[in-house]
Every structure is written in C-alpha cells, then in structure tokens.
N, C-alpha and C positions, 0 to 999 in steps of 0.2 A: 348710194354708190355701189354697194355690193350687188344690188338687184340688177343694175345695168350690166355689170361685168358678167353675171351669170347668163343674161339674155344674149350677149355677144358670143359667148362660148357655144350656146345652143344653136345659134345661127350658123356658125362655121360648120358644126356637125351636120346640119340640115343640107347645106350646099354640097357637102361631100356625098351625102346619101342620094341627092337628086342627080348628081352627076352619074352616080352608079345606075340609076334607073334608065338612062338613055342607052345603056349597053344592051346587047342581046340577052333575052331572058329564056334561054333554052334549058338551062340546068337549074339544079336545086339551089345553088348559091345565089343565082339571080333572083329566084323567087323569094329567098330569105331577105335579100337586100330590099326588094320591093316592099315587103311587109314592114321592114324597119322604117322605110321612108314614110309609109302611111301612119305608122305609130307616131313619128315625129311631127307630122302635120297635125295629127290630133292633139298632140301636146301643145303645139304652138297656138292652135285655135282655142285651146281651153282657157280657163280663167287665169289671168297672170298670177304668178307666185307672189305671195305677200309675205314678207319677212316681218314677224312680230318681235319686236324688241321689248322685253319687259324690263322696265327701269324699277328695279326693286330699291326702294329708298333705303339708305343706310340706317341701320337701327341706331336710335339715340340712347346712349347710356347715361343715365342720370346717377351721378355719384352722390351718395348721402353725405351728411356732415361727417368730418373726420372723427373717428372714435376718440373718446377722452380716456387717457390712461391714468389710472389712480396709482401713484407710487406707493409701494408697501414700505412703511418706515422701518429703517434698520434698527436692530436692537441697540439700546443705549448702554454704554459701558460706564459704570459709576466709579471704577478704579478705587473701590473701597478697600483700604488695607486690611489684611487679616489681623485680627486681634492678637496681640502678643501677651502670652501669659507672664505675669509678674509674680515675684515671690518676696516675702519679707521674713523668710525663715531664718537665714543666716545674715545678719547685719551687725556691724560693730560701730561704735562711736569713740573717737579719740577724745579723752577728757583733759589730760594735762601731762606735762613733763614732770615727773616726780623728782628726778635727778638730772643733772647735766643740762641746764638751760642752753638754748641755742647760742653759739658764739663763745662758749666757755673756753678759757685759756688753759692749755695743757703744756706740760714739758715733754720733751722727746721721750718716747717709750713709756710714758706714765700709764699705769694700769688704773682702770676705773670701772664702775658699774653704772650702766645706763638703765633707767627704769621709766616705763610709760604706763599711764593708767588709762585703760579702755573699759568700755561698757558694752554688754550684750543687749542691744536694743531690738533684736529680732524676736521671733516667736518660738525659736527652737533652742534647745540646750546645746552648748558646745561640748562634745564628747570626742576625745581623740584628736582635737585640733592641735596645730603647731604654729609656733612663731618662726618665720623663715626670713633669711637675708634675701633682699630683692635686687638691689643695684647700688652703685656708688662705691664707697670705701667700707670694706667689711671690718677693718680695724682689728683683725684677729678674732672676730666673733665666730660662733658656730654657724654651719649652714642651716640648721634647724634646731628647734628646741621645743619639747612637748609642753602643752598648756593643760593645766588641770581643768576639770569640768566646770563650766560657767553656765548658770541658769539664766533665762531671760530676765532682764532688769538688773542683773548683778554686775558689779565692777570687779576688775582684777588688775593687779600690777604685773606687767611683763618686764622682765629684766634680763640683760645679757652682760657677761664680763668681756670688756674690750680693752684694747691697748692703743694708746696714741701712737701714730707713725713717728719715725725717727727724724724725718725731714720737716723743718718748719713750713707751715702753710695752713690753709683752710681745708677741712675734710668733712664730708657728709656721707652717711650711709642710710639707705632706705630699707625698711623692714615691713613685712606683711603677715597676715594670718591666713592659713589654709585649713580647709576642712579635712576630715578623715578620708575623704574621697579625692584629696589633692585639688580642691576647687578654691580659688582665691575669694576671700570675703571682702566686700566693700567696706570702706571706713568713712563714715560720716564725720565731717569736720577734719578729716585727715588730708594729707597732701594729694591733690587731684582726686580726692574721694576714694583713694585706694591704699594709701600707705602712711607710715609715720617714720620719722627719721631722727638721727643723732647728728649734731652739728658742733664741731669743735675747731679751735685754732691752736695749732702747735707753735709755741714760741721757742726761740733759741735759748739754751741754758746759759745763765750768767756764770762765767768762770773767773775766779779770783786767783791770780797767779803772783803771789808775793815772791820777791827775790831778795835775799839778804846777802850782801857782799861785804867781806871783811878785808881790810888792808893791814899789812901785806897778806900774801897768800898764807894759808889756802883759802880758796873761794868756796863758800858753802851755798849751794843752790837748793832751795826747797822745792819738792815736787808740787806742781800746781794741784790745788784742791778745788772741788766743786761744792759750793754751798747751795742747798735747796731749801728755801723757806717753806715751812709746813706747820699745820696744826697737829699737835700730838694728842690732844684729849679735849673732850667736852663733857661736863658734868651738869646735873640738874639738882635743884633744891626746891621741893614742893612743900607748901604749908597751907593751912586752912582746911575747910571741910565743905561738903556739898551744901548748897550749890556755889559757894564763893571760895575760890582758891587764889593763892599767890604762888608765883614761881620765879626762879632766876636760873640762868645758865652761865657757866664759867668756861672760858676758852684758854687753852694753854698752847703756846708756840715754842719753837726751838730757836728763835732768833728774831731779829728786826724784820718788819714787813707789815703789810696791810691785809686784814682778813675781811672778806665779804661773805655774808651768809643770808639765808632766809628761812622762815619757819613754814612747815607743812602741817596741816591740821587733819584730824581724823575724818572730818566731813568732806575732805578733798580740796579745800581751799588752801591758799598760800599767801604769803606777804606780797602786796603789790610791788614793793620795792625792797631790794636787799639792804640789810644793815651793814655797817663796816666798823672795824676796830683796828686802830693803828698801834703797833708795838714798836717801841724804840730798841727793845732788846728781848731776849727770851724771857718768858714769864706768863702770868695768868691774869686775865681781866674778866670781871663779872658784870653781867647785864644789870640794869635797874630792875626793881621788883615789878613784876608784870601781873596785874589782876586778871582773873579769868572766871567768868560766871556761866553756869550751865542751867538752863531752864527746864530740862527734861530729866527728872531723876530716874533711877533704875537702869542707867547705861554707863558704859565706860568710854572715856575720851582720852586722846593723846595728842602730844605736840612733839614734832621732830625738829631738830636743827640740822639744816643741810649747809655745809661749808662749800660755797661756790668757788672761792679762790683762797688759798692755793690748792686745796685738796680735791675739790669736786667729789665730796663724799658726805654721806649721812652719818651724823654722830649722835648716838644715844636717843632716848625717848623719855619724855615726862608723861606719866599716866595719871589720870584723874578718874575716880570711881564715885558714882552717886548711887548709894544703895536704895 
C-alpha cells in the first residue's frame, strides 16, 4: 500500500514537469526544467522501488525457575532467669514460748515479762543484733532491745517487759530480729516466716463492793475494794542424788481461786498440758513427789515452774547437778 502511494506522488510530479517542457526553452530556467524532466523519466523507467520490511521476530525470554529463598532462622530466646544468690548466713528459728502462752488471761494494767526462745540456725554469729517491735500492740514495750552475741547453733531467750492494756479485749504484738546493719532476719517456724508474737486476753477486774447499813442512822458505807487473786510464792524441795532425784514444789496464794501452771525444763521442753490447783482460801499446796532421772552425768539440769494464771510469771528454779 505504501508503494502505490509513492508511485502516485511521483506521477503527479512528472506531469507537472512535462507540462513545463512544452513551454519555450529560450532561457536557463527552461533548460533546467528539461533536465529535470529527463531525470524523472529515467527514474520511472528504472527498476521499481522495493520496500523491504524486515520482520524481526520478537525475542523469546525464557524465565528460569523461581529462586528458592532459604529463611535464616531467628535466634531463639530461652528466657532463662538469672540465678539469684541465696544466703543462709543470718537465719533464726522460733523454738517455743517460754512465758505467756498464747491466749493468757491478764488483768487491766498487769505488768508481765514475755520470753521467747529462738535459735541461730544460720552460718554466721549474731553480733550487735537487736529485738525490735514490728506491728500490732506494743503493750508498753521498747522499740528495740539489744541481743547478746549468739553463735551458730546456739539458743537464746529473748524477753521484754510489757504491760497489759487497761481495756478488756484480745491483744497481740509482733516482734522481729534485725542485724547490726538494720536488715530483718527471717524466722523459720515463726509467724509468716518472719516474726514471733505475744498474745493475751485482758479481762475485766472483779470488784467486790460490800455495803453495810445500820438502822437507825448513821449509815456507814464502806469504800469498794478490789480483790485480785494471785500466787505469792513458789518453793522447791529437792532430794536424792545423781542420776535419780525427787522433787516437789509448793504454791502459796493470797486467797481463794484456781492456779494453772506448767513446767519448763533445761532441754527446752515443757509440760504438754498445764496442771491446776484449786484454793478455797489463802494458803499453800504442795505437789506430789516427782521422780527425775538423768542419764548423762557431768552436767547441770533445772526445772522451772511457770504460773500461767493468775500471775503469768516464772517462779523459782530447781537445780540438779550430776558430777
């Protein structure tokens, strides 16, 4: 199609040139026109133009197989906790209440001594340590009290002077041990593993108010008096020799009432149940003869009597020596 279009255009040009050839040829322009016509004729008589179209095939692109991506594994996190250093240097163990068992009855404002027995089960000696009030009812006790040096494996009795509150009710005070660096010492077998406590019940004081009235006048009214039943003394009587001993203890009261007590021994043990003595009036009662045998000579032993009620107090000590 393009070839025919080109031939048509050349034919138009040739007609125009031939027309020019019929004009007079007296000047140079005519001569030039004639030459152009001859050149056109030569072109028309020549070999037709051939348009060569090269159909270059589109290149075929062969895609290889898709590359395989090998994922690099992310580092694994083990979340292993950092080891925590532990120490058994300063550790205490609560052994027993030497005085004032839990729930002891007290009168309002009664003074008493609370004593706990603890043991140093750590690997370090206690030097410069203190007994400190932690929480609850302080009952007039000190904020802190120094503790004498206690070596590993050694027991010690810690005591504080306290006073029962004036209002009836149940009261409890918690105490702890601190190091010379003011670090709290854990208490094995203690309350929540950290403290030990004193627990008492304050009861209302019984008031006797006798009134004597004489007829006729005058009327004599006696001032009300308060009677407080108490143990005034405890004595011991020891007989025998090592290893077999006998002993008794005698209790004296100021009036009628019931006395409950228990014994505490030098090896740290105590009576599983307290004993009781009923007094119908002021006087003295003596316990039955109590045999006691020691199998290890060369040591000293002792027995304490602790009056739970009404005094909440330790009275005297019986000592036994095996040479």
